[in-house]
C-alpha positions in Angstrom: 99.1 141.0 115.2 98.4 138.7 112.0 95.5 136.4 112.5 95.7 133.1 113.9 94.7 130.5 111.6 95.7 127.7 113.5 92.5 128.0 115.9 89.0 126.2 114.5 86.2 128.8 114.0 83.8 128.4 116.7 81.4 125.6 115.5 78.2 126.3 114.8 76.3 129.0 112.6 77.6 132.6 113.5 75.7 135.7 112.6 76.9 139.1 111.0 78.9 141.3 112.6 76.3 143.9 111.5 72.7 144.1 112.5 71.8 141.0 110.2 71.7 138.8 113.1 67.9 138.3 112.4 67.8 136.9 108.9 67.2 133.9 108.4 70.4 131.2 108.0 71.3 129.8 105.0 71.6 126.0 104.7 74.5 126.1 101.9 78.1 126.6 102.7 78.8 130.3 102.3 81.8 130.4 100.6 81.8 132.4 97.3 83.2 131.0 94.4 85.6 134.2 93.8 89.0 134.0 95.5 89.3 136.5 97.9 92.3 138.9 98.8 94.5 138.1 101.3 93.9 138.4 105.2 95.3 141.7 106.5 98.9 140.9 107.9 98.8 137.4 106.2 102.9 136.6 106.0 103.4 136.0 102.4 107.2 135.6 102.7 107.2 131.7 102.8 106.3 128.7 100.6 102.4 128.4 101.0 102.9 124.7 101.8 105.2 125.4 104.9 102.2 128.2 105.8 99.6 125.6 105.2 101.5 123.2 107.6 102.2 125.6 110.1 98.7 125.3 111.4 98.8 123.1 114.5 97.7 119.1 114.1 97.5 119.5 110.4 100.9 117.5 109.9 99.8 114.8 112.4 96.7 113.9 110.3 98.4 114.3 106.8 100.8 111.8 107.8 98.1 109.6 109.0 96.1 109.9 106.0 98.7 109.1 103.9 99.7 105.9 105.7 95.7 105.0 105.0 95.6 106.5 101.4 98.4 104.4 100.1 96.7 100.8 100.5 94.0 102.5 98.2 96.4 101.5 95.3 97.2 98.2 96.7 94.3 96.3 97.6 93.1 95.8 94.1 96.4 94.8 92.5 97.1 92.6 95.5 93.4 90.7 94.8 94.2 90.4 91.3 97.6 88.8 92.1 96.3 86.8 94.7 93.7 85.1 93.1 94.7 84.7 90.0 97.7 83.0 91.2 96.1 80.7 93.5 92.8 80.0 91.1 94.6 80.7 87.7 91.8 82.5 86.5 91.7 86.2 85.8 88.2 86.6 85.1 87.7 85.3 88.5 89.8 88.0 90.0 88.4 90.8 87.8 84.9 89.4 88.4 85.6 89.7 92.3 87.2 92.9 92.4 84.4 94.4 90.2 82.2 93.2 92.5 83.9 95.2 95.3 84.2 98.4 93.0 80.2 98.3 93.0 79.2 97.7 96.7 81.8 100.4 97.4 79.7 103.0 94.9 76.3 101.9 97.2 77.9 101.8 100.4 80.7 104.8 100.6 77.8 107.5 100.6 75.7 106.0 103.5 79.4 106.0 105.5 80.1 109.7 104.3 76.4 110.5 105.4 77.7 108.7 109.3 80.9 110.6 109.3 78.9 113.7 108.6 76.6 112.7 111.3 78.5 111.3 114.0 82.0 112.6 113.5 85.4 111.1 111.8 86.7 109.4 114.7 83.4 107.7 115.6 82.3 106.1 112.6 85.9 105.7 110.4 87.7 103.5 112.8 85.0 100.7 113.1 84.1 101.4 109.3 87.8 100.3 109.0 87.8 97.8 111.1 85.0 95.5 109.1 86.6 96.2 105.9 89.9 94.9 107.1 88.3 91.7 108.2 86.5 91.7 104.8 90.3 91.8 103.3 91.7 89.4 105.9 88.8 86.8 105.0 89.1 87.2 101.6 93.0 86.0 102.1 91.7 83.2 104.1 88.9 81.7 101.8 91.9 82.7 98.7 94.4 80.6 100.6 92.2 77.6 102.0 90.5 76.9 98.7 87.0 78.1 100.0 84.0 78.0 97.1 84.1 81.1 94.9 81.2 82.5 96.1 83.3 83.5 99.3 85.1 85.9 97.6 82.4 87.8 96.3 81.2 87.9 99.7 84.4 88.7 101.7 85.7 91.6 99.3 81.6 93.0 98.9 82.9 93.8 102.7 85.6 96.2 102.1 83.1 98.4 100.8 82.6 100.4 104.4 86.4 101.2 103.7 86.0 105.1 104.5 86.8 107.8 101.7 90.4 109.0 103.6 90.6 111.4 101.0 87.5 113.1 101.6 87.7 113.4 105.5 91.0 115.0 104.7 89.5 117.4 102.5 87.1 118.1 105.0 89.3 118.8 107.8 90.8 121.6 105.5 87.9 123.1 104.6 87.1 123.1 108.3 90.2 124.8 109.3 90.5 127.0 106.3 86.9 128.3 106.2 86.7 131.9 104.5 90.5 131.7 103.5 89.9 130.6 99.9 93.4 131.3 99.2 95.2 128.5 101.1 92.3 126.4 100.9 92.9 126.3 97.3 96.7 125.4 98.3 95.6 122.5 100.6 93.1 121.0 97.7 96.2 121.0 95.0 98.4 119.1 97.9 95.5 116.5 98.5 95.4 116.1 94.6 99.0 115.3 94.5 98.8 113.0 97.0 96.0 111.3 95.5 98.5 110.7 92.3 101.2 110.3 94.2 99.5 106.9 96.5 98.1 105.6 93.4 101.2 105.9 91.7 103.1 104.1 94.5 100.7 101.5 95.7 100.6 99.3 92.8 103.8 98.9 92.5 104.6 98.3 96.5 101.8 95.5 96.2 103.2 93.7 92.9 106.8 94.0 94.6 105.3 92.5 98.0 103.6 89.8 96.2 106.0 88.8 93.5 109.2 88.9 96.3 107.5 87.3 99.2 104.4 85.7 98.6 101.0 86.1 97.0 98.9 87.1 100.4 101.8 89.9 101.0 100.5 92.6 99.2 97.2 92.6 101.1 98.7 91.6 104.5 100.4 94.8 104.3 97.7 97.0 103.0 95.6 96.1 105.6 98.0 97.0 108.2 98.6 100.2 106.8 95.2 100.8 106.5 94.3 100.1 110.1 97.1 102.0 111.5 96.8 105.1 109.4 93.2 105.6 109.9 93.9 105.0 114.0 96.5 107.6 113.6 94.0 110.2 111.7 91.4 109.8 113.9 93.1 110.5 116.9 93.7 114.1 115.7 90.7 115.5 117.5 91.4 119.4 117.4 91.5 119.3 113.7 87.8 117.3 113.2 85.0 119.3 112.0 82.4 118.9 114.3 79.7 116.6 114.0 76.3 117.6 112.6 74.0 115.2 114.2 70.8 114.8 111.8 70.2 117.4 109.4 67.0 119.3 109.0 64.7 118.9 106.8 65.3 121.9 104.6 68.8 121.0 103.8 68.9 119.0 100.9 71.2 116.2 100.1 74.1 116.6 98.2 72.6 115.1 94.9 69.7 117.6 94.9 71.9 120.7 95.7 72.4 123.4 93.0 75.4 122.9 90.7 76.3 119.6 92.5 74.3 117.1 89.6 76.3 118.5 86.8 79.5 118.3 88.6 78.9 114.6 89.3 78.4 113.8 86.2 82.0 115.7 85.2 83.3 113.6 87.8 82.0 110.1 85.9 83.2 112.0 82.2 86.7 112.3 84.2 87.0 109.3 85.6 86.3 107.8 82.0 89.6 109.1 81.0 91.4 107.4 83.7 89.9 104.1 83.2 90.2 104.0 79.6 93.9 105.4 79.4 94.6 102.9 81.8 93.7 99.9 80.0 94.8 101.0 76.6 98.1 102.2 77.7 98.4 98.1 78.7 97.3 96.5 75.5 99.4 99.0 73.5 102.5 98.0 75.1 101.4 94.4 75.1 101.1 94.9 71.4 104.4 96.1 71.4 105.6 93.0 72.8 106.6 95.2 76.4 103.7 94.5 78.4 106.0 94.9 81.9 106.5 98.5 80.6 102.7 99.4 80.8 103.0 99.9 85.1 106.1 102.5 84.1 104.1 104.2 81.4 101.4 104.8 83.2 103.2 105.8 86.5 104.6 108.8 84.5 100.9 109.9 83.8 100.6 109.8 87.5 104.0 111.9 88.3 102.9 114.8 85.5 99.4 115.5 87.5 101.5 114.9 90.8 104.0 117.5 89.8 101.3 119.8 88.4 99.3 119.4 91.1 101.5 120.9 93.6 102.8 123.9 91.0 99.2 125.0 90.8 98.8 125.0 94.5 101.9 127.1 94.7 100.5 129.7 92.4 97.9 132.1 93.5 94.3 131.9 92.0 93.1 134.2 89.5 89.3 134.5 88.8 86.4 133.1 89.8 86.4 129.3 90.6 84.2 128.0 87.9 85.9 129.9 85.2 89.3 127.8 86.4 87.8 124.5 86.2 86.3 125.4 82.8 89.8 126.3 81.7 91.2 123.1 83.3 88.8 121.0 81.7 89.3 123.0 78.4 93.3 122.4 78.5 92.5 118.5 79.0 91.0 117.8 75.7 94.2 118.6 73.6 96.4 117.2 76.3 94.5 114.3 75.9 94.7 113.9 72.2 98.7 113.5 72.8 98.6 109.7 73.4 96.7 109.0 70.5 99.1 111.2 68.5 101.6 109.6 69.7 100.2 106.4 68.8 98.8 107.1 65.8 102.7 107.9 64.4 104.0 104.7 65.5 106.6 106.6 68.2 106.7 103.8 70.5 106.9 103.7 74.1 109.1 106.3 74.7 106.7 109.0 72.8 104.1 107.3 74.7 105.3 107.7 77.6 106.3 111.7 77.3 103.0 112.2 75.9 101.4 110.5 78.7 103.4 112.7 80.9 102.3 116.0 79.4 98.3 114.6 79.3 98.7 113.8 83.2 99.6 117.6 83.6 95.7 118.7 83.4 94.2 116.2 85.6 95.4 117.7 88.9 94.1 121.3 88.1 90.6 119.6 86.8 90.3 118.0 89.9 91.1 120.5 92.2 89.1 122.9 91.2 86.1 120.5 90.5 86.5 119.6 94.6 86.8 123.2 95.4 83.8 123.7 93.6 82.2 121.0 95.3 83.0 121.9 98.6 81.2 125.6 97.7 78.4 124.2 96.9 77.8 121.3 99.0 75.1 121.8 101.8 76.1 122.6 105.3 77.1 119.4 107.1 77.1 117.0 104.3 80.9 117.6 103.0 81.9 114.2 103.3 79.0 112.9 101.5 79.5 115.3 99.3 82.7 114.1 98.7 82.3 110.6 98.6 79.6 111.0 95.9 82.0 112.5 93.6 84.5 109.5 94.0 81.8 107.4 93.6 81.3 109.2 90.4 84.9 108.5 89.6 84.5 105.1 90.2 82.1 104.6 88.0 83.6 106.8 85.4 86.8 104.5 85.6 84.7 101.1 85.1 82.5 102.6 82.4 85.6 104.0 80.5 87.5 100.7 81.5 85.1 98.6 79.6 84.6 100.7 76.8 88.3 100.9 76.0 88.2 97.1 76.3 85.8 96.9 73.9 87.3 99.0 71.3 90.9 97.1 71.4 89.4 93.9 71.2 87.5 94.7 68.4 89.7 97.6 66.7 93.2 98.1 68.1 95.1 99.7 70.4 95.9 102.8 69.0 92.0 103.5 68.1 91.6 103.2 71.8 93.6 106.4 72.7 89.9 107.9 71.1 88.0 106.7 74.6 89.6 109.0 76.6 89.5 111.7 74.2 86.1 111.5 73.4 85.7 111.5 77.5 87.6 114.4 77.9 85.2 116.2 75.5 82.4 114.9 77.1 83.5 116.7 80.7 84.2 120.0 78.4 80.8 119.7 76.8 78.7 119.1 80.5 81.2 122.2 81.7 80.4 124.4 79.2 76.3 123.7 79.4 76.3 124.3 82.9 78.6 127.2 83.7 77.4 129.0 86.5 78.0 132.9 86.0 80.0 134.0 89.5 78.4 136.0 91.8 78.9 139.7 92.1 
């Protein structure tokens, strides 16, 4: 009879089956960075994604998480359209959303720490309620002409929004503990879901704000966020156990071995994303087709989404560290393609195709980086570790956006495509300099 992966493993540390139960308990997660062989009797006749969702409760929490994750790509676009359309100031809209990003970078790790300590349902629901109230307050302040400072205060309150993608990955890590092959598939699916939501979210927000009224995007995003988190939190059977207060010997994720270079790598990868978006908008504007920038950027997300699903269907070969290094190395030449297309004057069609190909290196890089993060994060700090990764990405996006904007303004849009190339090279150098040998 094949093993039953649907049943969560017993909570708490388990002694080894031999005579080593007297050995001290290790605080770091025991996952090896080498993929192990399939379990004896593991069925391999079906699609790996179907096998993934045969685990009871996974479909329900995934549906709830996808509903909650879609608004993450809606809030910023909705806020910019709403504020700029009412106050006639893109500068004010950009400053308000930047303030929210900075507040999220500070608050999100603390929210994730509370999630690890007290459980996802107990923290995510009230934290989401506070964030939803912040979005509603922003909407009311904009609509009724409140002073500008109230917009900053209201949008900063949305920083309590929990990292739904990180919580979903934490559930997969809990359910598939000791099964690196299916965890690889789960992480690939989550990355593809990220790309899909951030591809559809801005389009849906712009459609709602343009077809209905400026506040429509924010309203719908709030409803989706609350609904999705409630559905997700209701699936208690797949929720990782709350760890309570971790012991004094358990290091913070930022001080755990191997975590700091990963976070710096996330920062560099985020700079690739942020700079590519700004430069593409500027390039399309210079070509007289600024409205086409959204479609072109959607091609990049589509390439990453497709690559993520394909990568998850493949059986991982070699250590996670080696696969991560190869993925980052592949990102460098693929990121050069948009620079080449813009330099040769290929126009928007050639740029779109180059971005489609460039996006295909994103998912494998993020999947392997997230897997390494799961392996190296101390026990009981998984949500916090993943949220720190998202914070690194957001910081990189902000830095990449600012730097590429400066290059475009003082140079050209074509020269701006050198910024994501530089960021990709930086990520590769970090991976090479901090590569850890695979354990025997």
